[in-house]
C-alpha positions, -999 to 999 in steps of 0.1 A, spaced: 0 0 0 29 23 7 44 17 -27 10 21 -45 4 54 -27 38 68 -35 36 59 -72 0 71 -76 9 105 -60 39 107 -83 19 100 -114 -8 124 -103 18 152 -101 31 143 -135 -3 144 -152 -12 177 -133 19 193 -147 12 179 -182 -23 193 -181 -12 227 -170 17 230 -195 -3 214 -224 -30 241 -225 -33 258 -259 -1 239 -270 10 241 -306 38 225 -325 61 253 -315 52 245 -279 59 208 -284 92 214 -303 106 246 -287 86 254 -255 78 288 -271 114 297 -260 102 307 -225 119 282 -203 138 295 -172 174 284 -175 177 271 -139 147 248 -144 163 234 -176 196 229 -157 180 210 -129 159 188 -153 189 180 -174 208 165 -145 180 140 -139 176 133 -176 213 126 -180 215 104 -149 186 81 -159 179 47 -145 212 34 -158 232 56 -135 209 47 -106 215 10 -110 249 6 -129 271 32 -114 270 19 -78 277 -16 -92 308 -3 -111 329 2 -80 336 -35 -74 353 -38 -108 368 -4 -115 366 15 -82 357 52 -86 377 56 -118 345 65 -136 349 100 -121 378 105 -146 353 103 -174 330 127 -154 358 152 -151 362 150 -189 325 158 -192 331 193 -178 355 201 -206 329 188 -231 301 209 -216 323 241 -218 328 234 -255 291 230 -259 283 262 -240 308 285 -259 311 269 -293 280 249 -302 252 269 -284 262 303 -300 260 286 -335 225 270 -328 211 303 -314 226 324 -342 209 301 -368 176 300 -347 174 262 -352 145 239 -342 167 208 -347 204 210 -346 208 187 -377 194 214 -400 229 230 -396 243 201 -416 220 209 -444 230 245 -445 267 238 -442 273 205 -461 243 195 -480 209 178 -480 222 142 -478 245 151 -449 214 166 -432 193 135 -436 223 112 -427 230 131 -394 193 130 -384 191 93 -393 221 85 -372 205 105 -343 172 86 -346 191 52 -345 215 63 -317 188 78 -295 163 50 -300 190 24 -292 204 43 -261 170 52 -247 158 15 -251 189 2 -233 183 26 -204 146 18 -201 152 -19 -204 171 -19 -171 144 1 -153 116 -22 -165 136 -53 -155 141 -38 -120 105 -29 -117 94 -64 -126 118 -80 -102 116 -56 -72 82 -41 -77 61 -71 -88 82 -100 -75 95 -84 -43 73 -57 -30 39 -66 -44 44 -104 -39 33 -113 -74 51 -145 -85 73 -138 -116 84 -172 -128 108 -180 -157 79 -195 -176 60 -163 -180 84 -135 -170 88 -125 -207 51 -117 -209 52 -98 -175 82 -79 -187 64 -69 -220 34 -58 -200 56 -36 -178 73 -21 -208 40 -13 -226 24 2 -195 54 24 -187 58 36 -223 20 44 -225 22 66 -194 51 86 -209 33 89 -242 1 102 -223 18 130 -204 41 142 -233 17 140 -262 3 175 -258 29 199 -243 60 181 -255 93 199 -245 74 225 -225 59 198 -203 93 181 -199 111 212 -186 88 211 -156 83 174 -151 121 168 -153 126 191 -123 101 170 -103 118 138 -114 153 151 -106 142 160 -70 125 126 -65 156 108 -79 181 125 -56 157 124 -27 155 86 -32 194 84 -35 200 102 -3 174 82 16 189 49 4 224 61 15 210 70 49 195 35 52 227 17 42 247 38 66 222 31 94 223 -7 87 261 -5 89 259 12 123 279 42 112 275 79 116 278 100 84 313 111 94 323 75 99 308 65 65 329 91 47 359 76 65 350 41 54 346 52 18 378 72 16 399 44 32 385 17 9 407 3 -18 377 7 -41 379 45 -37 408 49 -62 399 76 -87 430 82 -109 450 57 -129 482 71 -144 505 40 -142 490 17 -168 484 32 -203 471 -1 -216 442 -1 -191 408 11 -202 408 31 -169 439 50 -178 433 87 -169 439 104 -203 417 77 -221 389 83 -197 393 120 -195 394 127 -232 367 102 -239 345 119 -213 350 152 -231 341 138 -265 312 117 -250 298 149 -235 301 169 -268 285 141 -288 259 128 -264 248 163 -253 260 189 -278 252 168 -309 222 152 -295 188 167 -303 173 153 -272 196 172 -248 199 203 -270 162 206 -275 158 216 -238 186 242 -241 170 257 -272 139 265 -252 158 290 -231 149 327 -235 184 337 -247 219 324 -255 232 337 -222 206 318 -203 214 286 -223 251 290 -214 244 294 -178 222 263 -179 249 242 -196 277 253 -172 256 247 -141 246 213 -153 282 204 -162 295 213 -127 267 193 -110 274 161 -128 306 152 -109 292 154 -73 261 136 -85 280 106 -98 303 108 -67 272 101 -45 263 71 -66 299 56 -65 300 63 -27 267 43 -24 284 15 -43 313 13 -18 289 13 11 269 -15 -4 300 -36 -9 309 -31 27 273 -40 37 275 -73 17 308 -81 34 294 -73 69 264 -95 62 285 -124 49 267 -124 16 283 -130 -18 283 -100 -41 259 -103 -71 275 -117 -103 265 -86 -122 273 -52 -109 240 -39 -122 223 -61 -95 242 -47 -65 216 -21 -54 185 -41 -63 198 -71 -44 203 -49 -13 167 -36 -16 154 -71 -20 174 -84 10 157 -60 34 135 -79 60 98 -76 54 89 -47 78 72 -14 74 106 3 71 116 -22 43 84 -15 25 91 22 26 127 15 14 113 -4 -16 88 24 -24 117 50 -22 138 28 -45 109 24 -70 103 61 -69 139 68 -77 140 43 -105 107 55 -121 119 91 -118 152 83 -134 136 63 -162 109 88 -170 132 118 -171 153 103 -198 127 83 -218 102 111 -220 127 135 -235 140 109 -259 105 102 -272 99 139 -277 132 145 -294 127 115 -317 93 128 -327 107 163 -333 136 151 -354 115 128 -376 89 154 -383 112 183 -388 144 166 -403 131 136 -422 95 146 -432 103 184 -432 68 192 -421 73 211 -388 38 228 -389 18 196 -394 2 189 -360 -16 158 -372 17 143 -385 33 151 -352 7 132 -332 9 101 -354 47 101 -353 47 105 -315 25 74 -311 45 55 -337 78 63 -319 63 50 -287 55 17 -304 90 14 -320 105 22 -286 87 -8 -270 100 -30 -299 136 -19 -293 134 -26 -255 120 -61 -260 147 -68 -287 175 -56 -263 162 -80 -236 169 -108 -260 203 -96 -272 219 -81 -241 250 -98 -228 272 -72 -212 271 -45 -185 244 -21 -195 263 12 -190 292 -2 -211 267 -13 -237 254 22 -240 288 38 -245 299 11 -270 268 17 -290 275 55 -287 310 50 -301 296 34 -332 265 55 -339 275 89 -326 310 89 -342 297 99 -376 279 128 -360 311 139 -344 328 137 -378 301 156 -397 299 185 -372 337 187 -368 340 190 -406 314 217 -407 329 237 -378 366 232 -383 369 236 -421 356 259 -448 358 231 -474 330 216 -494 325 179 -499 307 155 -522 273 154 -505 263 123 -524 291 103 -507 283 114 -472 259 85 -463 285 59 -475 313 76 -455 292 77 -423 283 40 -427 319 29 -436 335 46 -405 318 25 -378 324 -7 -399 361 1 -401 363 8 -364 347 -25 -356 371 -44 -378 401 -24 -363 390 -32 -328 388 -70 -337 421 -71 -356 441 -51 -330 427 -70 -301 437 -104 -317 472 -92 -327 482 -72 -296 456 -79 -269 447 -42 -268 409 -35 -269 395 0 -276 374 15 -249 355 47 -250 382 63 -272 365 44 -301 342 73 -304 371 97 -312 385 72 -338 351 68 -354 347 106 -357 382 111 -371 376 84 -398 344 102 -408 362 136 -408 390 121 -429 365 105 -453 348 139 -459 381 156 -465 392 130 -490 359 132 -507 364 169 -512 399 164 -526 388 137 -550 360 159 -562 379 192 -565 
């Protein structure tokens, strides 16, 4: 009953905000929020949208394998956000863009424009599906199997999972279908507050179970061998500082600055200066936010050791296993409700904006019909259906850590976007627009083959730096195309 009450109150608030922001909404409201969003609300909401259910589940579980070295990537994010704030945002505001990929059409050509938008659609649909997959799985295991006491057996868990996915996606579609991005600016603030409120309450619970004060908990975290942040002594390691730091900068540029989902919120600010303040604030907040998640991971490892329990085989299961291990009392029911609230908030804050951005890009970039409201409604519904299909497909195919899977996919699908925008911004050259789609497809294929060959010959495997290599190959291909055509 506690869980049901918490979730119902949460959904009631979401739909109340949706009804309020969706009044007299037009396509300009859905796509651009009428350019009236306060920058501080956008910044708060973007933190929650970036963190998502993946961070909530996977980042605490990362500490047992790589310690706190993920913070090296997060430090790189700050550099990337500064580039976005002072290089990309001025360009987008000067051109008064609805979608950022229309810049490619103006600078390179129509096929580059369509190719960039198509890679975004594939990248965002894939990444959002991966994130939502984890959350739906946790909701099924913890929510139905653990808290509600509904048996979820292997014989029919596929059907239960599909039902959870459909129900969650339908709720997102319902509260975003009218107000679009204007609704999300406000609902993301609510979801960010709920997410961090849940995180802090879970940390408080773990610290209490360990019999520690908060000061003692900080000491335990800092003295743990898992608290190592920097790796400077092993350049072959995937956790080597400069690999992680530079990859973090490029990941931020590509997954935020070249991503219609994240930039769509920034383009709703009243002015360029407001958008820059939003981006810088958001970038600084990302490091302490992830520090809290990693600190929780160390405390959970200590808790498992204290209880004499074996750590879960998958790091993604560390937090959920702790939640499920709580004894059946009123306090444990409240803990499960808080966990579920945090998961749902994290999931919705990323999935709702992804669905809105996918709809925007398809209508504006692919169909080039930004004023057709009937088309926008049909596409929005269609994107929700495709989203469900991708999540179910990932459930069948997934075989690796989820957060790594997202960044691996990002390296292959966002790399061509990095190359396209780099060519447009860093050169004044023209290129053979007819060859752009083939270059953008060839680059990820070459990267995949290089990773396989180099791994077999030397034992070295590319990590997140694959994104930079992919972007460079695309950039090189565009330059060579220009020379061959001149």
